C-alpha positions in Angstrom: -54.3 -129.8 40.3 -53.3 -128.5 36.9 -50.2 -126.6 36.2 -49.5 -124.0 33.5 -47.4 -125.4 30.6 -44.2 -123.5 31.3 -44.3 -124.3 35.0 -44.8 -128.0 34.1 -41.9 -128.0 31.6 -39.7 -126.4 34.2 -40.6 -129.1 36.7 -39.6 -131.7 34.1 -36.3 -130.0 33.5 -37.3 -129.0 30.0 -36.6 -125.3 30.3 -33.1 -124.7 29.0 -31.3 -123.4 25.9 -31.6 -126.7 24.0 -35.3 -126.6 24.0 -37.4 -124.9 21.2 -41.0 -123.9 21.9 -43.1 -122.7 19.1 -45.8 -120.1 19.4 -45.9 -119.4 23.2 -49.1 -117.4 22.9 -50.9 -118.0 26.2 -48.2 -117.3 28.7 -48.2 -115.0 31.7 -45.4 -112.8 33.0 -44.0 -115.4 35.4 -43.7 -117.9 32.5 -42.1 -115.2 30.4 -39.5 -114.7 33.1 -38.8 -118.4 33.2 -38.3 -118.5 29.4 -35.9 -115.6 29.5 -33.9 -116.7 32.5 -33.5 -120.3 31.3 -32.7 -119.1 27.7 -35.5 -121.3 26.2 -35.8 -120.7 22.5 -39.1 -119.3 21.5 -40.2 -119.5 17.8 -42.7 -116.8 16.7 -45.0 -117.9 13.9 -47.2 -114.9 13.1 -48.9 -116.0 9.9 -50.0 -119.3 11.4 -51.2 -117.6 14.6 -53.3 -115.2 12.6 -54.8 -117.8 10.3 -55.8 -120.1 13.1 -56.9 -117.1 15.3 -54.7 -118.6 18.0 -53.7 -115.2 19.4 -50.4 -113.3 19.5 -47.3 -114.2 21.4 -46.1 -111.4 23.6 -42.9 -111.1 21.6 -42.0 -107.5 22.4 -42.3 -108.2 26.1 -40.3 -111.4 25.8 -37.5 -109.5 24.0 -37.5 -106.8 26.6 -37.0 -109.5 29.2 -34.0 -110.8 27.3 -35.7 -113.9 25.9 -34.3 -115.7 22.9 -36.9 -115.4 20.1 -36.6 -116.5 16.5 -39.0 -116.5 13.6 -40.8 -119.4 12.0 -43.6 -120.2 9.6 -45.1 -123.3 11.2 -46.4 -125.8 8.6 -48.3 -125.6 5.3 -51.7 -126.7 6.6 -51.8 -123.7 9.0 -49.9 -121.1 6.9 -50.2 -121.9 3.1 -47.4 -119.6 2.1 -44.2 -120.4 4.2 -42.6 -117.2 3.0 -40.0 -115.9 5.4 -40.6 -112.5 3.9 -44.2 -112.6 4.9 -43.3 -113.7 8.4 -40.8 -110.8 8.6 -43.4 -108.2 7.7 -46.1 -109.6 9.9 -43.8 -110.0 12.9 -42.8 -106.3 12.5 -46.4 -105.0 12.2 -48.9 -107.0 14.2 -47.5 -106.1 17.6 -47.4 -102.3 17.0 -51.1 -101.6 17.9 -50.4 -103.1 21.4 -46.8 -102.1 22.1 -46.4 -98.9 20.1 -45.0 -97.9 16.7 -41.3 -98.3 17.8 -41.8 -101.9 19.0 -40.3 -104.6 16.9 -37.7 -102.6 14.9 -36.8 -103.9 11.5 -33.2 -104.8 12.4 -34.3 -106.8 15.4 -36.9 -108.7 13.4 -34.3 -109.5 10.7 -32.0 -110.8 13.4 -34.8 -113.1 14.7 -35.1 -114.6 11.2 -31.4 -115.1 10.7 -29.1 -115.3 13.7 -32.0 -116.1 16.0 -32.8 -119.2 14.1 -29.2 -120.3 14.2 -29.1 -119.8 17.9 -32.3 -121.8 18.4 -30.6 -124.7 16.7 -27.4 -124.3 18.6 -25.5 -123.4 15.3 -24.8 -119.7 15.8 -21.1 -120.3 15.6 -21.6 -121.9 12.1 -24.4 -120.0 10.4 -26.9 -117.2 10.9 -24.7 -114.2 10.0 -22.0 -113.4 7.5 -18.7 -113.6 9.4 -15.3 -115.0 8.7 -15.1 -118.7 9.6 -18.9 -119.3 9.3 -20.5 -121.3 6.5 -21.6 -119.4 3.4 -25.3 -119.6 3.9 -26.9 -116.6 2.2 -29.6 -115.2 -0.1 -29.1 -112.5 -2.8 -32.1 -110.2 -3.0 -32.8 -107.7 -5.8 -34.0 -104.5 -4.1 -34.3 -102.5 -7.4 -38.0 -103.4 -8.2 -40.6 -100.6 -7.9 -42.0 -101.9 -4.6 -38.6 -101.4 -3.0 -38.2 -97.8 -4.2 -37.1 -95.2 -3.2 -34.0 -97.0 -2.1 -31.8 -93.9 -1.5 -31.1 -93.4 2.2 -33.3 -96.3 3.1 -32.3 -98.8 5.8 -31.6 -102.1 4.1 -33.3 -103.8 7.2 -36.5 -101.8 6.6 -36.4 -102.7 2.9 -36.0 -106.4 3.6 -38.6 -106.5 6.4 -41.3 -104.2 5.1 -40.9 -104.1 1.3 -39.1 -107.1 -0.1 -40.9 -110.2 -1.5 -39.8 -113.8 -1.9 -39.9 -113.2 -5.6 -37.0 -110.7 -5.2 -34.6 -113.5 -4.3 -32.2 -114.0 -7.1 -29.9 -116.6 -5.6 -29.5 -118.8 -2.5 -26.4 -120.5 -1.3 -26.0 -123.2 1.4 -22.4 -123.9 2.7 -21.0 -122.3 -0.4 -23.1 -124.2 -2.9 -25.7 -122.4 -5.0 -29.2 -123.9 -4.8 -30.8 -121.1 -6.8 -29.0 -118.9 -9.3 -30.6 -116.2 -11.5 -34.0 -117.1 -9.9 -33.6 -120.7 -11.3 -33.6 -123.7 -9.0 -30.6 -125.9 -9.5 -31.3 -128.9 -7.3 -35.1 -129.3 -7.6 -37.3 -130.3 -10.5 -40.0 -127.6 -10.0 -42.4 -129.2 -12.4 -42.1 -132.6 -10.8 -42.7 -131.1 -7.4 -45.9 -129.4 -8.7 -47.2 -132.6 -10.3 -46.4 -134.7 -7.2 -48.1 -132.1 -4.9 -51.3 -132.3 -7.0 -51.2 -136.1 -6.7 -50.6 -136.0 -3.0 -53.6 -133.7 -2.6 -55.8 -136.1 -4.6 -54.8 -138.9 -2.3 -55.6 -136.9 0.8 -59.0 -135.8 -0.5 -59.9 -139.4 -1.4 -58.8 -140.7 2.1 -60.9 -138.0 3.7 -63.9 -138.9 1.6 -64.0 -135.5 0.1 -63.7 -136.7 -3.5 
């Protein structure tokens, strides 16, 4: 006799707050209750789910039950972009036709992408939000471009979730160290990465007999 995934995981003792489950698309209400009660970390990957036509995770329902949900991008083969800004926008939009226009508010989606991710990794006391005593992990975003206007009286959460693009990021810092400054990468040779990625693709195509 077969068992649904979440029921089986619970039988194995794998439903607790140190477990991260990606996608969680095909789950029923009883499984959602288990995920919420056991504080299992669910990672929502909307772009990947759309590209592969996998379906949509019942994220608004999970959140209403008190489940811990964060935001991810899956991997390059099933996403292509890996932009957290794209994931923010998609996560905020794709559920509204089913759960209503007020579902997935921008501030909650932003929290999923920041503090939610830190909680999933068990590092919420160190990163995930700007607080005294936490590591200085942050991104500086320019919200003055035309696509972010008008900015007056706008919610910064709505701007970041619905309007901002990855290209608006001017600087990133990890544990107090700048990795990008003035839109320039400081620790990565971008041209070398581009060249090596092309070579890697050539090797993959050759192994697959496609070239």
